[in-house]
N, C-alpha and C positions, 0 to 999 in steps of 0.2 A: 273886636281882631283886627292885630296888626298886621300892615302891611308886607312889613320886613319877617314876622313871622311864618303866611301865608309865603312868601317869597322862598326862604329856606325850606317849606312843603317841597314847592315846585320842585326845586334844585337836586330833592333824592329824587323825583323821579324825570332827570334828565336823559335820561336810556330809555324813557318806556316812546322819548316824541324829543327827539331832539331841529324838529324844525320848526316851529314856533309858541310861544307861552301864550295863553290868554288868562288875563284873571278877571273878578265881577268882584266887588266889595255895596252892600247896601249903606246909604249916609249914615244911618246910627250902626254899623260897622258890627249888624249881628248874624249876617247874611251874607256868606264869602262862597264862591266857587272859583275854583284853578283848575288848568288843563294843559299839557305838554301832549303838543301833537306831531304823531309822524304823520305825514300829509301821503297820504295814496289819490285819493278822491276828493273833487273839487278843490287842485292845489294853490287858483288866486284868490279862492274868498271863504272859504273854509271855514275858518278862526271858530273857536271856541271862547266861551259861551258862546253859546244861540237864545236868541230872547225872541220872545211872541213879540206880537207890535205892540201893546201893550207894556210892556216895558215888566211884567210881573209875576211873569213866567220865562224861567231862564235852565239852561240844557246844558251838562259835558258827559259825551258818549268816551267810552274805549270800546274801538275795537271795530270789527265790519259786520253791515249792514246787508245779507243779501240780496235778491230782488228787489229791489230799491225801486229801480226805475219802476216798473210796475206799479208800484205801493205812488208814489211820488206823481205819475200819469196821474191817478184815481183819484186823490186829494186834493192834486191841479183841476179835476175836470168841476171837481164839491166846492171847487170856490178858495181853497189856503192860497195864501203867497208863500212862496217859497225865498230866502234871500240868495240862496247858496244853491251850493252843486253838489255838497255833500252829501252822502248817505246819509248822515245820521241827523242830518233835521228832520225828514220823517218821522223818529221816533218821539220830537215836539209835538209835530202837528196832530198825530194817533194820540196823543196822552190830553191835548184839548178838548180833541174830538170823545175819548173815550175814557180816558182815567186809564186807572191802572189794567186795565183789560189790552190797552196794547200789546202786550207782554205774547199775548195769543196770534197776533200780526206779521212780529218780530222773528226772523229765522236769520242764525250768524251766531257770531261768539263777541261776545259785549257786553258792557257794567258800564248803567248812564246812573245818573245822579239830575233828580228835577229840583230847582229850587222854587217854590209852586208858593208864592207870596198870599196871592187871593185867601188858602184854605189857613195860610202861618205853619207850614207842612214843609217837609225836607223830604224826598221822596228818591228809592234806590230801590233798581233792578239788575238783572244778572240769569245769561242767559243758562239753555236749556240743562246743561251737561258741566257748566261753572269752568270753559278754557277763561275766560277773562276772569282776573282774582277781584274779589272785593270786602274791603275791611269796616267796621262799624265801631266806635267804643261812646259811650256819655262816659263824659269829666266833667264832676264842676260847672253841672245844670245844664252843658251843649252838647250837641252832638253832631261827632264827625264821619263822614265818610270816606274811606281812602283808596287806591287801587293797592297799595303795599301799606305795611305793620311800619314802614322808616319815618310816610309823609306824618300820620300819626303822632310819632313820636314828636316829628319835629316839631309840632302843633302844641306841644306841653305834655301831652300824656305821658304818663310815667311808666316804664318798660320793668313790667316786673312777670318771672315766670307764672306761667299756669302748672303745677307740678302734675295733675293730673290729668292734662292734654298731652305733658309730653310724654308723659308713660303712654298712652295712649294711643298717642302717635308714634312711638316704636314699635307697634304691638300691632302695628296700621286698623287701629280701629276706631278710630277720633270720629266723635261727630262734623259731620259737613259745619254746624252752626260755631264751634270752637277753633278758636288760636292756640298757639301754645304759651300767649302772652294776657297774665291777668285782665280780665275785661277788658277786651281787645274780640272782636268774635268777626264772623264771616254770614253774610249773605249766603246764602245757601244755595247751588242748582238752582233753575228754574222757581226762584224765588224774587218775592219784592217785600221793599221796607218800607215802612212809612213813619215819621219823626216829628213828633206833636209835643211842646211844652217840656222836653228836654226826654223823654220813653221812646222807646223805640216798640212796634211792630212787627213782627215780619209775617207772611201768607204767603202758601203755594200758589201757583197761576200754570203749574205744569207736572206731568209726571207721567213715567215709565208705563205704559200696559198694554200685558199680555194675553195673547189670544186665549180663550178657553178651551179645555178639553175638546169641547164637544164641537168647539169652531174651526182645530186645528182637522178633526177628524171628519168635518163637511170642505177643507180644502182638496182638491178634487184637480190639482194645478201639476202640467207633469212636471218634473226638473228643469226641459230643457224653457220652458213659460217664467218659472221662479228664477231660472237666471237673465232670464232676457228682459225680465219686471225689474230685478237686482241693478242691469248692469245700465237700465234708462235714469234710476234714480243717482245711482254713481255718476256716470255720465252729465248728469243734469245739477249733480254739487259742485262738479268740479270746474264747469262751463262759467255759475255764479262765479268761482273763486277770480276767473280770470279775467272779471272788472277792474280796469284800476288807469288812472294815470298816469302811470310810470309803469316801468318792462317790471314784469311780475318774474321774478327768479323761483327756484327754489333751494332745497334741501334732496339729496340723493341719496341714501343707507345702500341702494344694494339690494334693497329687499324686495318680498314680491308686495307691499303696500305702496312703498313710494314708486316703484317703477310703474305698477296699477296705472297709478290716479296719474303722472308724468307721462304712459304712456297715452292714456284720455287727452289728457291736456293739449298734449301738441296735436293733433287732430283739428284743435281746432284754435288755433293759431299758425298766423302766417311766415314768421321766423322760427327760428332754432330761439328755445327758452335754455335761457342758462343754469345748470343745475351744480347747487356745491355740495360736494361730499367730504367724508370727514376719512382723515387715512391714522391707520394706525404701523406701528415701525412692530408688533407682536403681529406674526402670519395668522394665527389664532383668532382675532379680532377682526382683523382685516377684510373689507369689502369691499374695497378703489376696483377688484375685478371688476366685481359684477357693476358695479355703479358703472364704469368704462362703456359695459356694452351696452348703454342706452348712446350709447351715439345712433345705433341703429335705430334711433327712436326720431332721429334727427336733432335730437341735443347738444346744446354747446355744454362741454364740461372743462371748466379752467382749473389749473390744477392745485390741490383739494388740500385744506388742510392738517397738517401730519401731529397726530398725539402720540407724545414719547411714550416710552415702556411702561415705565414709573414715571408718575407724576413728580413734575420738580418741588423746590420747597414754595410756597406761598399760594401754588391752587387751588388746592382744597378749603384753607382758610381764601382768598379772595371768591371763587365757586358759596362758599355758603355766606360768606357778606353780604353776596347780592339776592339769594332767596330772601322769605319768611318762615318755613317753618325747616322737619327733617323730613330729608327727601331720600330712597329708595335710589330714586328717577329722576334726577334737578330737573328743570326747564332749561331747554336751550340755552339761555345766557345764562347760567352760571355755572356753564361751558366752558373753561377759557376756552379749547382748539376750536368750539361752535362760534363760542364769541370775536376769533380770530377769525373767522373762514366767514360772519356777517358781516365785520368793517370792510372785511377785500372786497366783498358786494359791491356794500356800499359805497366804498371810495372808486369802485369799478364803475357808478354810473345805477346803482339798483336799490331802490328803496322799498319797493315793496315785496311779499312773499307770499304769494297765494297759493299756494300748490304744493304738496310735494307732505305733507305733514305725516306721521306717527298712525295712519291709519286701521292700526291692530284695534283701539275700543270704536270701530264705525258699525259693529254691528253687536246686537242686546240680547241676550238672550236670558232666558228665568234661570237664577243660580240653582235649582234643583229640578228634576225631570223623575218621572215615578220610574223604577223600573220597565224594565221593557215587557215583560210577563203582566204584567198592572197596567199600564197604559194603554187609555183607547187604540182601536188600526186605525192609521193615519194612512197618506195617500201611497206611500210608497208599501204598505201591507197590503193595500187593495190591488197595485199592481201584481205584487207579487202570487197575491191567490190568484189571478188569473191566469199569470204564466204558468204556476202548478196546474189548474185544472186544461189547462193546454196542452200539457203533457213536457211542458220545458223545463229542463233539470239544473234548477238554482246556486248558486255557492254559499255555503253554511254561511250566514250572520253570525262576527264575534257578538259573545253573548256579551263583554263592555263597551260593546255600537253603543247602545242607549245612554248611560253614560257620556260616554267622551262627547257624545252631543251633543247634549247636553249641559257642562260645563263651561263655564264661562273662563276663560283663560285670558291673560293678562296684555 
């Protein structure tokens, strides 16, 4: 590996981490790691790659690991020497102790690559829902991992369309393991990959587990108990995302998802949270008035970035160039007005955005549910039966109510 080629690849990832760049190349130039950093935790000593004491295992991590303080305290008590205050270092020590079982301890949005020269292996792991991207390819006997396809191309991997995957993407059924580029693949969500001797093997470490019909029928919680339990889980998730060594700010759409998350976040803060919103000239799409209602929660709302009614020339081209695939709903950095809002926040001293992300995908439900007349009686059915026996008149239940509850909405 020539250092100049690695530098070109890291330049393509500068937007992901503008604060610092780290690189490591082995003495025989057969191994290398690179990292561009957005500093949020461990500002003064969290540069990557991070190595173990012997220097034969190194790691780079993209993302955030929640609940890291409790894990770090436990590992320190067990004798693990930490060099940094970064949340990313817990992944290195978990790997040294448990190998690729480290995934069951990690909570957050992350993609990590580990160079283990003891075993002659390069390993990579991706978070459970695939929030952080992770691509790989085998080219001319070498295996490369990267957060974006552009970095792989800069390393010399040829750019060729995978025509079948492009067609699948257009119809929204492309397998997670494929990309739209020939020979370039993704580590699927909840999976890890092991690369040895020029070959890559991929394994799952987590998957969704839905309750059985018997478990649902045995659930005798009241609606109030379910709501309280959900609020506790959501509040814990929001609280963990507020841990940072920089100011935490947020996007705010005015919808129920970001408003709920920010409302909980403000309860844990001793200062107003700065929230950035996107305004539209077309009133049919503009939610800025709803976002301004957030001032009642104590939020600070700077003027929002404004999106024109019609995209200006080059907006679509620039947004497409920032992505790695065809997208009906692009990532924020692929939408120029949101990118301008992000830059405005960075210029105002905001480096981290920990809350307010789109929460509509927060709850996972089975894709299909048996029709109402076929499913086993559940807690609601038993409550209605008790009320009916007591002579309480019940409102008729809609015939399609079961189908609505069982549908996975985008």
